[in-house]
C-alpha positions as a Markdown table, in Angstrom:
| # | Residue | x | y | z |
|---|---|---|---|---|
| 1 | Met | 104.1 | 97.5 | 95.6 |
| 2 | Ser | 105.3 | 94.1 | 94.2 |
| 3 | Trp | 107.4 | 94.1 | 90.9 |
| 4 | Gly | 106.0 | 97.5 | 90.0 |
| 5 | Phe | 102.3 | 96.6 | 90.4 |
| 6 | Glu | 100.1 | 98.5 | 92.8 |
| 7 | Arg | 97.3 | 96.8 | 94.7 |
| 8 | Gly | 93.9 | 97.5 | 93.4 |
| 9 | Arg | 95.1 | 98.8 | 90.1 |
| 10 | Val | 94.0 | 97.4 | 86.7 |
| 11 | Tyr | 96.6 | 96.3 | 84.1 |
| 12 | Asn | 96.6 | 95.1 | 80.6 |
| 13 | Arg | 97.7 | 91.4 | 80.4 |
| 14 | Arg | 99.5 | 91.9 | 77.0 |
| 15 | Ala | 101.3 | 95.2 | 77.6 |
| 16 | Asp | 101.9 | 95.1 | 81.4 |
| 17 | Val | 102.5 | 91.4 | 82.1 |
| 18 | His | 103.7 | 89.8 | 78.9 |
| 19 | Gly | 105.2 | 92.9 | 77.5 |
| 20 | Arg | 107.5 | 93.1 | 80.6 |
| 21 | Phe | 107.9 | 89.6 | 81.6 |
| 22 | Gly | 107.0 | 87.1 | 78.7 |
| 23 | Gly | 105.4 | 83.9 | 79.8 |
| 24 | Gln | 102.4 | 81.9 | 78.6 |
| 25 | Gln | 99.8 | 83.9 | 76.7 |
| 26 | Gln | 97.0 | 81.7 | 77.6 |
| 27 | Gly | 95.9 | 80.1 | 80.9 |
| 28 | Gly | 95.7 | 81.1 | 84.6 |
| 29 | Ile | 99.3 | 80.4 | 85.6 |
| 30 | Ile | 102.1 | 82.4 | 84.1 |
| 31 | Thr | 105.8 | 81.4 | 84.6 |
| 32 | Pro | 108.1 | 83.8 | 82.9 |
| 33 | Ser | 111.4 | 82.0 | 82.1 |
| 34 | Lys | 113.7 | 84.9 | 82.6 |
| 35 | His | 112.2 | 86.1 | 85.9 |
| 36 | Lys | 111.9 | 84.8 | 89.5 |
| 37 | Leu | 108.1 | 85.2 | 89.1 |
| 38 | Val | 104.9 | 83.2 | 89.2 |
| 39 | Ile | 101.7 | 85.1 | 88.1 |
| 40 | Ile | 98.2 | 83.5 | 88.9 |
| 41 | Ile | 95.0 | 84.8 | 87.6 |
| 42 | Thr | 91.6 | 84.5 | 89.2 |
| 43 | Gly | 88.1 | 85.3 | 88.0 |
| 44 | Glu | 84.4 | 84.2 | 87.8 |
| 45 | Glu | 84.7 | 82.7 | 84.5 |
| 46 | Gly | 86.9 | 80.1 | 85.9 |
| 47 | Leu | 83.8 | 78.2 | 87.2 |
| 48 | Glu | 83.0 | 77.3 | 83.7 |
| 49 | His | 86.3 | 75.2 | 83.7 |
| 50 | Gly | 85.8 | 73.7 | 87.2 |
| 51 | Tyr | 87.8 | 76.2 | 89.1 |
| 52 | Ala | 86.0 | 77.6 | 92.3 |
| 53 | Asp | 88.8 | 80.1 | 93.9 |
| 54 | Arg | 87.6 | 81.5 | 97.1 |
| 55 | Gln | 88.6 | 83.7 | 99.9 |
| 56 | Arg | 88.7 | 82.2 | 103.6 |
| 57 | Pro | 87.5 | 84.1 | 106.6 |
| 58 | Asp | 91.2 | 83.7 | 108.0 |
| 59 | Gly | 92.6 | 85.5 | 105.1 |
| 60 | Val | 93.8 | 82.4 | 103.2 |
| 61 | Phe | 92.9 | 82.4 | 99.4 |
| 62 | Glu | 92.2 | 79.1 | 98.0 |
| 63 | Tyr | 93.4 | 78.7 | 94.5 |
| 64 | Phe | 92.6 | 75.9 | 92.1 |
| 65 | Gly | 95.5 | 74.5 | 90.1 |
| 66 | Glu | 95.5 | 74.3 | 86.3 |
| 67 | Gly | 94.1 | 71.4 | 84.3 |
| 68 | Gln | 90.6 | 71.6 | 82.8 |
| 69 | Val | 89.9 | 68.0 | 82.2 |
| 70 | Gly | 90.7 | 64.9 | 84.3 |
| 71 | Asn | 92.6 | 64.9 | 87.6 |
| 72 | Met | 95.1 | 67.7 | 88.3 |
| 73 | Ala | 98.8 | 66.9 | 88.5 |
| 74 | Met | 101.6 | 68.6 | 90.5 |
| 75 | Gln | 103.5 | 69.6 | 87.4 |
| 76 | Arg | 104.4 | 72.6 | 85.3 |
| 77 | Gly | 102.4 | 75.7 | 86.6 |
| 78 | Asn | 101.0 | 73.6 | 89.6 |
| 79 | Ala | 104.6 | 72.7 | 90.6 |
| 80 | Ala | 105.7 | 76.3 | 90.0 |
| 81 | Val | 103.1 | 77.6 | 92.7 |
| 82 | Ala | 103.9 | 75.0 | 95.2 |
| 83 | Asn | 107.7 | 75.5 | 95.0 |
| 84 | His | 107.8 | 79.2 | 94.4 |
| 85 | Ser | 109.3 | 80.2 | 97.7 |
| 86 | Ala | 112.0 | 77.4 | 97.5 |
| 87 | Asn | 112.7 | 78.6 | 94.0 |
| 88 | Gly | 113.2 | 82.2 | 95.2 |
| 89 | Ala | 110.2 | 83.2 | 93.0 |
| 90 | Ser | 107.5 | 85.8 | 94.0 |
| 91 | Leu | 103.8 | 84.8 | 93.6 |
| 92 | Leu | 101.4 | 87.4 | 92.4 |
| 93 | Leu | 97.6 | 87.2 | 92.3 |
| 94 | Phe | 95.6 | 89.2 | 89.8 |
| 95 | Arg | 91.8 | 89.0 | 89.2 |
| 96 | Lys | 90.3 | 89.2 | 85.8 |
| 97 | Thr | 87.9 | 92.1 | 85.3 |
| 98 | Pro | 86.0 | 93.5 | 82.3 |
| 99 | Thr | 88.7 | 96.2 | 81.9 |
| 100 | Gly | 91.8 | 94.1 | 82.5 |
| 101 | Leu | 93.8 | 92.4 | 85.3 |
| 102 | Arg | 93.5 | 94.0 | 88.9 |
| 103 | Phe | 96.5 | 93.1 | 91.1 |
| 104 | Glu | 95.3 | 91.7 | 94.2 |
| 105 | Asp | 98.5 | 91.2 | 96.3 |
| 106 | Glu | 101.7 | 89.2 | 96.6 |
| 107 | Tyr | 101.2 | 85.8 | 98.3 |
| 108 | Val | 103.2 | 82.9 | 99.7 |
| 109 | Tyr | 102.2 | 79.2 | 99.4 |
| 110 | Glu | 101.5 | 77.5 | 102.7 |
| 111 | Thr | 100.2 | 74.1 | 101.8 |
| 112 | His | 97.6 | 72.5 | 99.3 |
| 113 | His | 94.9 | 69.8 | 99.6 |
| 114 | Val | 92.9 | 67.8 | 97.0 |
| 115 | Glu | 89.3 | 67.9 | 96.7 |
| 116 | Lys | 86.7 | 66.4 | 94.5 |
| 117 | Ala | 85.4 | 69.0 | 92.0 |
| 118 | Pro | 83.8 | 68.8 | 88.4 |
| 119 | Asp | 86.1 | 69.4 | 85.3 |
| 120 | Arg | 85.2 | 71.4 | 82.2 |
| 121 | Leu | 83.2 | 68.4 | 80.8 |
| 122 | Gly | 81.3 | 68.2 | 84.2 |
| 123 | Asn | 83.1 | 65.0 | 85.4 |
| 124 | Met | 84.2 | 64.8 | 88.9 |
| 125 | Arg | 88.0 | 64.7 | 89.4 |
| 126 | Asp | 90.7 | 65.3 | 92.0 |
| 127 | Ala | 91.5 | 69.0 | 92.0 |
| 128 | Ile | 94.6 | 70.6 | 93.5 |
| 129 | Val | 93.6 | 73.6 | 95.8 |
| 130 | Phe | 96.4 | 75.8 | 96.9 |
| 131 | Glu | 96.1 | 77.6 | 100.2 |
| 132 | Leu | 97.9 | 81.0 | 99.8 |
| 133 | Arg | 98.5 | 83.8 | 102.4 |
| 134 | Pro | 99.3 | 87.3 | 101.7 |
| 135 | Val | 103.1 | 88.1 | 102.3 |
| 136 | Thr | 102.1 | 91.0 | 104.3 |
| 137 | Ala | 100.1 | 88.8 | 106.8 |
| 138 | Val | 103.1 | 86.4 | 107.2 |
| 139 | Val | 105.5 | 89.4 | 107.8 |
| 140 | Glu | 103.0 | 91.0 | 110.3 |
| 141 | Lys | 102.6 | 87.7 | 112.2 |
| 142 | Val | 106.3 | 87.0 | 112.4 |
| 143 | Glu | 106.9 | 90.4 | 113.7 |
| 144 | Glu | 104.9 | 89.6 | 116.6 |
| 145 | Met | 106.6 | 86.4 | 117.5 |
| 146 | Ala | 109.3 | 86.3 | 120.1 |
| 147 | Pro | 112.8 | 84.7 | 119.3 |
| 148 | Val | 112.9 | 81.1 | 120.1 |
| 149 | Ser | 116.3 | 81.0 | 121.7 |
| 150 | Pro | 119.1 | 83.3 | 122.9 |
| 151 | Asp | 121.8 | 81.2 | 121.5 |
| 152 | Leu | 123.2 | 82.3 | 118.3 |
| 153 | Gly | 124.4 | 78.8 | 117.2 |
| 154 | Asp | 121.0 | 77.4 | 117.9 |
| 155 | Leu | 119.4 | 80.1 | 115.9 |
| 156 | Arg | 121.7 | 79.6 | 112.9 |
| 157 | Arg | 121.1 | 75.8 | 112.9 |
| 158 | Arg | 117.2 | 76.4 | 113.0 |
| 159 | Ala | 117.6 | 79.1 | 110.1 |
| 160 | Phe | 119.5 | 76.9 | 107.8 |
| 161 | Ala | 117.2 | 74.0 | 108.6 |
| 162 | Ala | 114.2 | 76.3 | 107.5 |
| 163 | Ala | 116.1 | 77.1 | 104.3 |
| 164 | Thr | 116.8 | 73.7 | 103.2 |
| 165 | Ala | 113.4 | 72.1 | 104.1 |
| 166 | Thr | 112.3 | 69.7 | 101.3 |
| 167 | Pro | 110.1 | 71.9 | 99.0 |
| 168 | Gly | 106.7 | 70.8 | 97.7 |
| 169 | Lys | 105.7 | 69.1 | 100.9 |
| 170 | Ser | 102.4 | 70.1 | 102.6 |
| 171 | Lys | 103.2 | 72.7 | 105.3 |
| 172 | Ser | 101.0 | 73.7 | 108.1 |
| 173 | Thr | 100.1 | 77.5 | 108.6 |
| 174 | Ala | 102.3 | 77.4 | 111.7 |
| 175 | Ser | 105.1 | 75.8 | 109.8 |
| 176 | Val | 105.3 | 78.8 | 107.4 |
| 177 | Phe | 105.3 | 81.3 | 110.2 |
| 178 | Glu | 107.8 | 79.4 | 112.3 |
| 179 | Arg | 110.2 | 78.9 | 109.3 |
| 180 | Ser | 110.0 | 82.7 | 108.4 |
| 181 | Arg | 110.7 | 83.5 | 112.2 |
| 182 | Asp | 113.7 | 81.2 | 112.4 |
| 183 | Val | 115.4 | 83.1 | 109.7 |
| 184 | Arg | 114.5 | 86.5 | 111.1 |
| 185 | Asp | 115.6 | 85.5 | 114.5 |
| 186 | Tyr | 119.1 | 84.3 | 113.3 |
| 187 | Val | 119.9 | 87.3 | 110.9 |
| 188 | Val | 118.7 | 89.9 | 113.7 |
| 189 | Ala | 121.0 | 88.3 | 116.3 |
| 190 | Arg | 123.8 | 87.9 | 113.9 |
| 191 | Ala | 123.8 | 91.6 | 113.4 |
| 192 | Lys | 124.4 | 92.3 | 117.1 |
| 193 | Gly | 122.4 | 95.3 | 117.2 |
| 194 | His | 123.7 | 97.2 | 114.3 |
| 195 | Cys | 122.4 | 97.5 | 110.6 |
| 196 | Glu | 124.4 | 95.2 | 108.3 |
| 197 | Gly | 124.0 | 97.8 | 105.7 |
| 198 | Cys | 125.1 | 101.2 | 107.1 |
| 199 | Thr | 126.6 | 99.7 | 110.3 |
| 200 | Glu | 124.8 | 102.2 | 112.5 |
| 201 | Pro | 123.1 | 101.0 | 115.7 |
| 202 | Ala | 119.4 | 99.8 | 115.6 |
| 203 | Pro | 117.2 | 102.9 | 115.9 |
| 204 | Phe | 115.3 | 101.4 | 119.0 |
| 205 | Leu | 114.6 | 98.4 | 121.0 |
| 206 | Arg | 111.3 | 96.2 | 120.4 |
| 207 | Ser | 109.1 | 95.7 | 123.4 |
| 208 | Asn | 111.0 | 92.4 | 124.2 |
| 209 | Gly | 114.3 | 94.2 | 124.2 |
| 210 | Val | 115.5 | 93.0 | 121.0 |
| 211 | Pro | 117.2 | 95.6 | 118.7 |
| 212 | Tyr | 114.7 | 96.7 | 116.0 |
| 213 | Leu | 116.1 | 95.5 | 112.5 |
| 214 | Glu | 114.2 | 94.2 | 109.5 |
| 215 | Pro | 115.4 | 91.0 | 107.5 |
| 216 | His | 115.7 | 91.9 | 103.8 |
| 217 | His | 116.0 | 89.2 | 101.2 |
| 218 | Ile | 118.6 | 90.2 | 98.9 |
| 219 | Arg | 118.0 | 87.4 | 96.3 |
| 220 | Arg | 114.4 | 88.2 | 96.0 |
| 221 | Leu | 112.1 | 91.1 | 95.6 |
| 222 | Thr | 109.7 | 89.7 | 98.3 |
| 223 | Asp | 110.0 | 90.2 | 102.2 |
| 224 | Gly | 108.0 | 87.2 | 102.9 |
| 225 | Gly | 108.6 | 83.5 | 103.2 |
| 226 | Pro | 111.7 | 81.6 | 104.4 |
| 227 | Asp | 114.9 | 81.9 | 102.4 |
| 228 | Asp | 118.6 | 81.0 | 102.6 |
| 229 | Pro | 120.3 | 83.0 | 105.4 |
| 230 | Arg | 123.3 | 83.6 | 103.3 |
| 231 | Phe | 121.1 | 85.8 | 101.3 |
| 232 | Val | 119.1 | 87.5 | 104.0 |
| 233 | Ile | 120.5 | 90.7 | 105.8 |
| 234 | Ala | 119.4 | 92.6 | 108.8 |
| 235 | Leu | 118.8 | 96.2 | 107.9 |
| 236 | Cys | 117.6 | 99.4 | 109.7 |
| 237 | Pro | 114.3 | 100.7 | 108.4 |
| 238 | Asn | 116.1 | 103.6 | 106.6 |
| 239 | Cys | 118.3 | 101.0 | 104.6 |
| 240 | His | 115.5 | 98.8 | 103.9 |
| 241 | Arg | 113.4 | 101.5 | 102.4 |
| 242 | Arg | 116.3 | 102.7 | 100.5 |
| 243 | Val | 116.6 | 99.1 | 98.8 |
| 244 | His | 112.9 | 99.2 | 97.8 |
| 245 | Ser | 112.3 | 102.7 | 97.1 |
| 246 | Gly | 115.5 | 104.6 | 96.5 |
| 247 | Ala | 116.8 | 105.8 | 93.2 |
| 248 | Asp | 119.9 | 103.7 | 93.7 |
| 249 | Gly | 118.0 | 100.8 | 95.3 |
| 250 | Ser | 119.2 | 98.2 | 92.7 |
| 251 | Gln | 122.9 | 99.2 | 93.1 |
| 252 | Tyr | 122.6 | 99.2 | 96.9 |
| 253 | Asn | 121.1 | 95.7 | 96.8 |
| 254 | Gly | 124.1 | 94.6 | 94.8 |
| 255 | Arg | 126.6 | 96.1 | 97.4 |
| 256 | Leu | 124.5 | 94.3 | 100.3 |
| 257 | Leu | 125.0 | 91.1 | 98.3 |
| 258 | Ala | 128.7 | 91.6 | 97.9 |
| 259 | Ser | 129.0 | 92.3 | 101.6 |
| 260 | Met | 127.1 | 89.0 | 102.6 |
| 261 | Lys | 130.3 | 87.0 | 101.3 |
| 262 | Ala | 131.9 | 88.4 | 104.6 |
| 263 | Ile | 128.9 | 88.4 | 106.9 |
| 264 | Glu | 127.9 | 84.9 | 106.2 |
| 265 | Ala | 130.7 | 82.7 | 104.8 |
């Protein structure tokens, strides 16, 4: 569940989206000004305006940017999609149906390309096509990847390099996975086998001998994509579930944020 939305459930745009978060009433990209959130909407009716969103066999969803007439530009909503991870914003995809908006999943921007496509008037133009991967797929892939180095200093350097990479540049699929892995490797190594929340030892070892701890992005409600290591903490599964599902999850997250001042100066 992301931001209270359940995959496969249909929601009312006015009540469940704008009523909670605000944002643009029209268009397929919603960028609420008071929330770290970007909402994108797909649907068959987009074909009338030159949008041909599609699902690739490798799991990537190709989403056409906004702009009905003329060449699309990397500005406003399009820039919000491309830079959502760098800005600490979650990216949620909904599909328009006859009964409302069906929540598909939370995604992370990998890259984008430009291709020729007709606009609303039927004229060929340059269309921006975002290549988005489900956050769960990124997390699962990173879980399978072994640490790149046993040296804590090297891991810290790589993690901060991943967090400060220039946003908006095209990134390959491997780059997204590797950047996420660099942050994970460092925070888990920094924890030295103990949960940075409750301080208890990791519950078990991974098959590669590394203590099992889960990176939690304190500053964001998502668990996918690269982020600043100063706001990522290594938690045991119990503490991680407490943050996301516990009655005191928000308060506990606040205490974790305060503790990071000592963990990562």
